[in-house]
Backbone as CSV, one residue per row, in Angstrom:
resi,resn,N_x,N_y,N_z,CA_x,CA_y,CA_z,C_x,C_y,C_z
1,MET,21.753,27.638,-26.337,21.583,26.635,-25.287,20.111,26.506,-24.872
2,LEU,19.456,27.680,-24.739,18.044,27.664,-24.349,17.187,26.969,-25.400
3,LYS,17.518,27.198,-26.667,16.778,26.547,-27.754,16.956,25.033,-27.689
4,LEU,18.178,24.579,-27.385,18.450,23.147,-27.266,17.664,22.542,-26.112
5,LEU,17.664,23.229,-24.957,16.934,22.728,-23.790,15.441,22.665,-24.063
6,ASN,14.909,23.686,-24.727,13.489,23.675,-25.084,13.176,22.517,-26.029
7,GLY,14.070,22.263,-26.959,13.868,21.159,-27.885,13.859,19.813,-27.172
8,LEU,14.802,19.634,-26.265,14.849,18.389,-25.486,13.600,18.224,-24.631
9,GLN,13.144,19.346,-24.043,11.928,19.287,-23.229,10.721,18.926,-24.075
10,ASN,10.664,19.455,-25.292,9.556,19.127,-26.188,9.548,17.644,-26.551
11,VAL,10.746,17.088,-26.794,10.847,15.661,-27.099,10.361,14.835,-25.918
12,LEU,10.809,15.230,-24.702,10.387,14.505,-23.495,8.885,14.609,-23.289
13,ASP,8.339,15.813,-23.468,6.898,15.999,-23.302,6.111,15.150,-24.289
14,HIS,6.571,15.081,-25.520,5.899,14.276,-26.545,5.931,12.798,-26.182
15,LEU,7.096,12.338,-25.721,7.241,10.939,-25.327,6.338,10.612,-24.141
16,VAL,6.308,11.503,-23.166,5.486,11.283,-21.974,4.007,11.226,-22.335
17,ARG,3.574,12.105,-23.221,2.164,12.101,-23.623,1.788,10.777,-24.287
18,ARG,2.691,10.195,-25.046,2.402,8.939,-25.735,2.409,7.739,-24.784
19,LEU,3.185,7.854,-23.704,3.339,6.728,-22.773,2.750,7.008,-21.395
20,ASP,1.880,8.017,-21.302,1.385,8.408,-19.985,0.489,7.355,-19.324
21,PHE,0.070,6.351,-20.104,-0.750,5.288,-19.530,0.067,4.326,-18.672
22,LEU,1.385,4.325,-18.816,2.214,3.354,-18.102,2.213,3.589,-16.590
23,GLY,2.168,4.852,-16.172,2.166,5.155,-14.738,0.963,4.569,-14.021
24,PRO,-0.267,4.884,-14.455,-1.440,4.295,-13.807,-1.486,2.774,-13.883
25,VAL,-1.077,2.215,-15.035,-1.080,0.757,-15.169,-0.126,0.130,-14.146
26,ALA,1.065,0.710,-14.004,2.040,0.175,-13.049,1.504,0.256,-11.626
27,LEU,0.882,1.372,-11.254,0.303,1.504,-9.921,-0.780,0.457,-9.687
28,ARG,-1.641,0.264,-10.685,-2.735,-0.694,-10.541,-2.226,-2.119,-10.411
29,VAL,-1.277,-2.500,-11.258,-0.748,-3.867,-11.229,0.006,-4.132,-9.931
30,TYR,0.633,-3.105,-9.386,1.345,-3.251,-8.112,0.370,-3.410,-6.951
31,LEU,-0.649,-2.562,-6.916,-1.569,-2.539,-5.775,-2.596,-3.660,-5.794
32,ALA,-3.053,-4.046,-6.973,-4.167,-4.989,-7.077,-3.947,-6.283,-6.297
33,PRO,-2.847,-7.014,-6.494,-2.692,-8.277,-5.747,-2.579,-8.077,-4.247
34,ILE,-2.035,-6.949,-3.825,-1.936,-6.663,-2.392,-3.328,-6.601,-1.782
35,PHE,-4.220,-5.854,-2.421,-5.570,-5.709,-1.880,-6.402,-6.974,-2.062
36,ILE,-6.252,-7.637,-3.203,-7.016,-8.867,-3.424,-6.670,-9.907,-2.360
37,LEU,-5.391,-10.111,-2.124,-4.974,-11.108,-1.136,-5.346,-10.688,0.284
38,ALA,-5.198,-9.398,0.589,-5.568,-8.920,1.932,-7.058,-9.124,2.169
39,GLY,-7.875,-8.765,1.185,-9.318,-8.947,1.327,-9.707,-10.411,1.395
40,TYR,-9.081,-11.231,0.553,-9.383,-12.668,0.551,-9.026,-13.296,1.899
41,ASN,-7.870,-12.946,2.432,-7.467,-13.490,3.734,-8.416,-13.055,4.848
42,LYS,-8.892,-11.831,4.783,-9.880,-11.377,5.776,-11.165,-12.172,5.652
43,LEU,-11.613,-12.400,4.430,-12.849,-13.169,4.222,-12.713,-14.600,4.739
44,GLN,-11.508,-15.145,4.702,-11.274,-16.507,5.183,-11.190,-16.592,6.708
45,HIS,-10.978,-15.455,7.378,-10.766,-15.471,8.826,-11.634,-14.429,9.536
46,LEU,-12.865,-14.280,9.094,-13.754,-13.265,9.658,-13.962,-13.460,11.155
47,ASP,-14.178,-14.698,11.584,-14.458,-14.967,12.996,-13.291,-14.566,13.892
48,HIS,-12.063,-14.736,13.392,-10.892,-14.377,14.194,-10.640,-12.873,14.195
49,LEU,-11.063,-12.204,13.132,-10.782,-10.778,13.003,-11.754,-9.903,13.784
50,VAL,-12.962,-10.399,14.020,-13.943,-9.590,14.765,-13.421,-9.211,16.143
51,PRO,-12.900,-10.154,16.959,-12.342,-9.757,18.256,-11.154,-8.800,18.122
52,TYR,-10.352,-8.976,17.070,-9.218,-8.080,16.850,-9.697,-6.669,16.551
53,PHE,-10.673,-6.535,15.656,-11.234,-5.214,15.356,-11.840,-4.600,16.618
54,GLU,-12.491,-5.434,17.422,-13.088,-4.945,18.672,-12.009,-4.434,19.620
55,SER,-10.872,-5.141,19.686,-9.780,-4.724,20.571,-9.162,-3.400,20.134
56,LEU,-9.308,-3.071,18.850,-8.787,-1.806,18.340,-9.740,-0.646,18.599
57,GLY,-10.906,-0.931,19.159,-11.884,0.112,19.427,-12.703,0.497,18.211
58,ILE,-12.724,-0.359,17.188,-13.492,-0.074,15.978,-14.967,-0.377,16.251
59,PRO,-15.855,0.590,16.021,-17.286,0.346,16.285,-17.869,-0.666,15.314
60,GLN,-18.899,-1.387,15.762,-19.559,-2.400,14.926,-18.533,-3.306,14.240
61,PRO,-17.700,-3.996,15.013,-16.603,-4.770,14.403,-17.066,-5.831,13.411
62,GLU,-18.251,-6.451,13.664,-18.734,-7.470,12.733,-18.976,-6.885,11.341
63,ILE,-19.582,-5.696,11.312,-19.869,-5.031,10.038,-18.589,-4.510,9.403
64,MET,-17.703,-3.937,10.227,-16.498,-3.314,9.701,-15.510,-4.333,9.142
65,VAL,-15.483,-5.546,9.722,-14.631,-6.599,9.161,-15.102,-6.945,7.749
66,TRP,-16.408,-7.138,7.596,-16.956,-7.410,6.271,-16.674,-6.256,5.309
67,ALA,-16.872,-5.031,5.785,-16.662,-3.862,4.928,-15.212,-3.774,4.468
68,ALA,-14.282,-3.981,5.391,-12.864,-3.909,5.036,-12.495,-5.027,4.066
69,ALA,-12.970,-6.237,4.346,-12.635,-7.388,3.501,-13.164,-7.211,2.086
70,LEU,-14.431,-6.820,1.968,-15.027,-6.663,0.642,-14.433,-5.473,-0.110
71,THR,-14.159,-4.396,0.613,-13.541,-3.229,-0.023,-12.205,-3.600,-0.638
72,GLU,-11.378,-4.325,0.118,-10.064,-4.699,-0.388,-10.159,-5.723,-1.515
73,PHE,-11.001,-6.727,-1.334,-11.080,-7.794,-2.332,-11.688,-7.292,-3.642
74,VAL,-12.859,-6.696,-3.560,-13.526,-6.203,-4.773,-12.752,-5.020,-5.361
75,GLY,-12.270,-4.143,-4.479,-11.492,-2.999,-4.956,-10.223,-3.431,-5.659
76,GLY,-9.570,-4.469,-5.147,-8.365,-4.971,-5.793,-8.647,-5.530,-7.177
77,ILE,-9.751,-6.254,-7.310,-10.140,-6.781,-8.627,-10.441,-5.632,-9.586
78,ALA,-11.109,-4.600,-9.083,-11.425,-3.440,-9.922,-10.156,-2.732,-10.375
79,LEU,-9.180,-2.607,-9.483,-7.905,-1.991,-9.863,-7.223,-2.808,-10.956
80,LEU,-7.231,-4.111,-10.800,-6.587,-4.977,-11.789,-7.237,-4.827,-13.158
81,ALA,-8.564,-4.754,-13.173,-9.294,-4.628,-14.440,-9.313,-3.198,-14.963
82,GLY,-8.957,-2.252,-14.098,-9.057,-0.850,-14.501,-10.485,-0.397,-14.626
83,PHE,-11.349,-0.882,-13.722,-12.780,-0.580,-13.776,-13.175,0.340,-12.620
84,ALA,-13.773,1.489,-12.944,-14.229,2.459,-11.934,-13.122,2.750,-10.918
85,VAL,-11.921,2.948,-11.427,-10.748,3.073,-10.559,-10.860,4.257,-9.609
86,ARG,-11.303,5.406,-10.114,-11.423,6.571,-9.237,-12.445,6.319,-8.126
87,TRP,-13.548,5.658,-8.456,-14.576,5.379,-7.452,-14.073,4.391,-6.408
88,PHE,-13.398,3.339,-6.840,-12.902,2.344,-5.887,-11.719,2.866,-5.074
89,ALA,-10.981,3.831,-5.626,-9.864,4.405,-4.869,-10.341,5.077,-3.587
90,ILE,-11.554,5.623,-3.602,-12.058,6.355,-2.430,-12.233,5.441,-1.219
91,PRO,-13.025,4.357,-1.291,-13.142,3.484,-0.111,-11.827,2.797,0.251
92,LEU,-10.978,2.517,-0.747,-9.682,1.915,-0.425,-8.808,2.894,0.355
93,MET,-8.864,4.177,0.006,-8.112,5.180,0.773,-8.647,5.281,2.200
94,PHE,-9.967,5.255,2.345,-10.548,5.271,3.686,-10.091,4.057,4.493
95,THR,-10.011,2.905,3.836,-9.556,1.693,4.516,-8.123,1.842,4.993
96,MET,-7.274,2.450,4.178,-5.883,2.665,4.571,-5.773,3.653,5.726
97,VAL,-6.599,4.688,5.710,-6.607,5.639,6.826,-7.052,4.942,8.104
98,ALA,-8.101,4.111,8.003,-8.594,3.379,9.175,-7.523,2.431,9.708
99,ALA,-6.836,1.714,8.810,-5.776,0.796,9.244,-4.643,1.555,9.916
100,ALA,-4.248,2.675,9.331,-3.134,3.453,9.885,-3.461,4.003,11.272
101,THR,-4.678,4.508,11.432,-5.020,5.183,12.692,-5.452,4.232,13.794
102,THR,-5.837,3.008,13.455,-6.274,2.068,14.491,-5.234,0.999,14.794
103,ALA,-4.753,0.314,13.762,-3.870,-0.838,13.985,-2.390,-0.469,14.055
104,HIS,-1.995,0.653,13.433,-0.560,0.917,13.280,-0.056,2.211,13.914
105,TRP,-0.928,3.139,14.228,-0.496,4.479,14.635,0.413,4.463,15.862
106,ASP,0.065,3.673,16.855,0.854,3.644,18.094,2.262,3.102,17.876
107,ASN,2.510,2.468,16.723,3.833,1.926,16.427,4.704,2.890,15.627
108,GLY,4.189,4.097,15.352,4.980,5.083,14.633,4.937,4.889,13.130
109,TRP,5.978,5.390,12.451,6.007,5.372,10.995,6.550,4.084,10.419
110,HIS,7.767,3.710,10.779,8.485,2.636,10.101,7.812,1.274,10.279
111,ALA,7.832,0.484,9.209,7.345,-0.895,9.300,8.369,-1.775,10.010
112,LEU,9.654,-1.476,9.790,10.742,-2.204,10.441,11.526,-1.245,11.326
113,PRO,12.180,-1.745,12.370,12.943,-0.856,13.276,14.273,-0.452,12.663
114,GLU,14.252,0.515,11.757,15.465,0.954,11.075,16.505,1.458,12.077
115,THR,17.749,1.022,11.899,18.822,1.513,12.767,19.053,3.002,12.528
116,GLU,19.018,3.400,11.261,19.090,4.808,10.897,17.752,5.210,10.292
117,LEU,17.138,6.255,10.826,15.813,6.661,10.383,15.838,7.104,8.920
118,THR,14.912,6.556,8.137,14.809,6.948,6.737,13.766,8.037,6.535
119,MET,12.965,8.306,7.553,11.977,9.379,7.487,12.106,10.236,8.742
120,PRO,12.177,11.559,8.582,12.396,12.420,9.744,11.197,12.538,10.675
121,TRP,10.023,12.101,10.207,8.827,12.270,11.036,8.491,11.043,11.873
122,GLU,9.421,10.115,12.035,9.187,8.982,12.936,8.960,9.494,14.359
123,TRP,7.837,9.121,14.978,7.509,9.619,16.318,7.634,8.548,17.401
124,ARG,8.052,7.345,17.027,8.245,6.312,18.036,9.667,5.756,17.978
125,THR,10.632,6.648,18.200,12.025,6.205,18.221,12.287,5.286,19.407
126,ASP,11.454,5.401,20.443,11.620,4.513,21.589,11.358,3.059,21.206
127,ILE,10.351,2.835,20.351,10.060,1.481,19.886,11.206,0.967,19.025
128,ILE,11.768,1.846,18.186,12.892,1.438,17.341,14.059,0.988,18.203
129,GLU,14.375,1.776,19.230,15.493,1.419,20.112,15.252,0.089,20.798
130,GLU,14.051,-0.079,21.348,13.735,-1.334,22.046,13.686,-2.513,21.084
131,ALA,13.156,-2.301,19.881,13.092,-3.380,18.894,14.483,-3.818,18.474
132,ASN,15.397,-2.863,18.312,16.758,-3.210,17.926,17.496,-3.947,19.038
133,ILE,17.212,-3.604,20.291,17.786,-4.345,21.416,17.334,-5.799,21.364
134,ARG,16.041,-5.997,21.141,15.497,-7.352,21.082,15.993,-8.105,19.849
135,LYS,16.164,-7.373,18.735,16.674,-8.006,17.531,18.096,-8.528,17.755
136,GLU,18.937,-7.723,18.397,20.298,-8.164,18.677,20.316,-9.336,19.645
137,ARG,19.400,-9.320,20.603,19.303,-10.457,21.535,18.898,-11.733,20.793
138,ALA,17.926,-11.614,19.871,17.500,-12.770,19.090,18.641,-13.300,18.225
139,ARG,19.410,-12.393,17.636,20.548,-12.815,16.820,21.585,-13.547,17.664
140,LYS,21.823,-13.048,18.854,22.802,-13.691,19.744,22.366,-15.110,20.100
141,ILE,21.092,-15.266,20.421,20.566,-16.598,20.757,20.688,-17.535,19.562
142,LEU,20.345,-17.037,18.375,20.413,-17.866,17.178,21.856,-18.247,16.838
143,ARG,22.792,-17.314,17.040,24.200,-17.632,16.763,24.715,-18.717,17.708
144,GLU,24.253,-18.658,18.959,24.736,-19.602,19.970,24.082,-20.974,19.855
145,HIS,22.829,-21.025,19.390,22.069,-22.266,19.480,21.521,-22.771,18.146
146,SER,22.022,-22.243,17.023,21.505,-22.711,15.736,22.545,-22.507,14.649
147,HIS,22.198,-22.923,13.444,23.042,-22.674,12.274,22.659,-21.301,11.709
148,TYR,23.246,-20.264,12.251,22.847,-18.885,11.937,23.039,-18.568,10.453
149,ASP,24.145,-19.041,9.872,24.389,-18.765,8.449,23.308,-19.380,7.568
150,TRP,22.828,-20.570,7.945,21.760,-21.220,7.183,20.444,-20.463,7.336
151,ILE,20.148,-20.028,8.573,18.898,-19.306,8.846,18.854,-17.977,8.091
152,THR,19.978,-17.297,8.007,20.009,-15.953,7.399,20.484,-15.962,5.948
153,LYS,20.547,-17.127,5.332,21.057,-17.223,3.962,20.254,-16.363,2.995
154,TYR,18.942,-16.296,3.167,18.084,-15.560,2.238,17.517,-14.273,2.843
155,GLY,18.070,-13.814,3.929,17.607,-12.561,4.539,18.000,-12.484,5.994
156,SER,18.275,-11.275,6.442,18.701,-11.096,7.824,17.507,-11.171,8.776
157,ILE,17.803,-11.438,10.027,16.781,-11.493,11.067,16.351,-10.074,11.424
158,THR,15.051,-9.843,11.514,14.565,-8.540,11.948,13.303,-8.720,12.763
159,ILE,12.778,-7.616,13.256,11.547,-7.612,14.054,10.575,-6.638,13.401
160,LEU,9.341,-7.048,13.252,8.336,-6.182,12.646,7.912,-5.106,13.637
161,LYS,8.161,-3.854,13.278,7.719,-2.734,14.109,6.257,-2.399,13.828
162,ASN,5.842,-2.588,12.568,4.430,-2.515,12.201,3.835,-1.116,12.316
163,GLY,4.615,-0.119,11.881,4.092,1.237,11.846,3.192,1.472,10.642
164,ILE,2.892,2.738,10.378,1.907,3.076,9.344,2.511,3.151,7.944
165,GLU,3.797,2.857,7.802,4.524,3.076,6.550,3.820,2.481,5.334
166,PHE,3.437,1.219,5.401,2.810,0.580,4.239,1.437,1.175,3.964
167,ALA,0.635,1.367,5.006,-0.702,1.934,4.812,-0.609,3.331,4.198
168,ALA,0.350,4.128,4.671,0.531,5.484,4.139,0.996,5.444,2.687
169,THR,1.901,4.515,2.384,2.404,4.388,1.008,1.281,3.990,0.059
170,TYR,0.468,3.017,0.464,-0.643,2.595,-0.378,-1.657,3.729,-0.543
171,PHE,-1.859,4.509,0.503,-2.773,5.648,0.410,-2.287,6.632,-0.650
172,VAL,-1.001,6.952,-0.630,-0.445,7.900,-1.600,-0.588,7.359,-3.023
173,MET,-0.352,6.055,-3.205,-0.491,5.448,-4.525,-1.944,5.490,-4.997
174,LEU,-2.870,5.236,-4.078,-4.290,5.316,-4.422,-4.700,6.749,-4.729
175,LEU,-4.139,7.697,-4.011,-4.429,9.102,-4.263,-3.979,9.488,-5.672
176,ALA,-2.811,8.986,-6.071,-2.339,9.241,-7.433,-3.303,8.642,-8.460
177,LEU,-3.778,7.426,-8.206,-4.738,6.805,-9.128,-6.048,7.578,-9.166
178,PHE,-6.457,8.130,-8.026,-7.699,8.906,-7.988,-7.624,10.079,-8.965
179,PHE,-6.471,10.743,-9.029,-6.325,11.893,-9.911,-5.927,11.500,-11.334
180,LEU,-5.149,10.430,-11.481,-4.708,10.012,-12.811,-5.758,9.195,-13.547
181,GLY,-6.571,8.443,-12.795,-7.493,7.502,-13.406,-6.794,6.201,-13.753
182,ALA,-7.474,5.341,-14.455,-6.969,3.999,-14.742,-5.909,3.971,-15.832
183,GLY,-5.833,5.016,-16.631,-4.877,5.036,-17.732,-5.498,4.531,-19.030
184,ARG,-4.856,4.885,-20.113,-5.382,4.527,-21.441,-5.063,3.082,-21.810
185,PHE,-5.849,2.558,-22.706,-5.628,1.281,-23.397,-5.845,0.051,-22.515
186,PHE,-5.117,-0.057,-21.404,-5.134,-1.279,-20.604,-6.090,-1.170,-19.413
187,SER,-7.265,-0.633,-19.651,-8.260,-0.510,-18.580,-9.661,-0.531,-19.170
188,LEU,-10.594,-1.092,-18.416,-11.990,-1.061,-18.844,-12.520,0.361,-18.851
189,ASP,-12.064,1.173,-17.902,-12.521,2.562,-17.850,-12.280,3.276,-19.185
190,TYR,-11.126,3.067,-19.751,-10.776,3.739,-21.011,-11.743,3.353,-22.133
191,TRP,-12.008,2.053,-22.263,-12.861,1.587,-23.358,-14.331,1.904,-23.106
192,VAL,-14.755,1.842,-21.844,-16.130,2.247,-21.522,-16.312,3.727,-21.804
193,TRP,-15.319,4.531,-21.436,-15.402,5.977,-21.681,-15.498,6.256,-23.181
194,ARG,-14.680,5.583,-23.963,-14.708,5.800,-25.421,-16.060,5.419,-26.027
195,ARG,-16.688,4.399,-25.436,-17.940,3.882,-26.037,-19.166,4.627,-25.539
196,PHE,-19.206,4.957,-24.260,-20.469,5.423,-23.675,-20.423,6.814,-23.065
197,ARG,-19.245,7.285,-22.678,-19.191,8.523,-21.893,-19.435,9.741,-22.747
198,THR,-20.242,10.662,-22.216,-20.458,11.959,-22.855,-19.754,13.017,-22.011
199,PRO,-18.660,13.611,-22.515,-17.910,14.574,-21.702,-18.781,15.769,-21.311
200,SER,-18.553,16.273,-20.089,-19.305,17.446,-19.628,-18.728,18.697,-20.240
201,GLY,-19.538,19.740,-20.271,-19.080,21.027,-20.771,-18.980,21.055,-22.261
């Protein structure tokens, strides 16, 4: 039995080594449009975002809006191309930490007010309770005064709690890319490394 298990593990290890580029590529393709669009939208609304950044207590809001916008936009393009992925992951991770601790922290973990907690470390259950009360009130109003079935045909009514969940998730994905790199074949990093890089040691 042990010999069979070792054999199966060897087959799996061999397969994983041949396809190990798929993980980084999937992370990059998933994250890239999120950051590109977020950065582009910030660049389109800089004047409106400066007062918002100021209200969050972010120092030098004029500079920080530009920094956040360019980091996301240029960083997203770099992720898509697989160019300097480890280097761009660093400022993008800092951006996610800044977003989590300034814009989202007071709202707790969950992005939506889950009726049943999906993460045990949610620290703002009071917001969840209040959000669900308001959500039920909104549903009642819509049922009484609108075509509720038509409104909810493509999704149920909810309220954005706006916790750190997305920022934390993107941070973890970027952290994985920082250690994994851009992946083989489908990245500029791979081909630049093959052509120009001299390994250390």
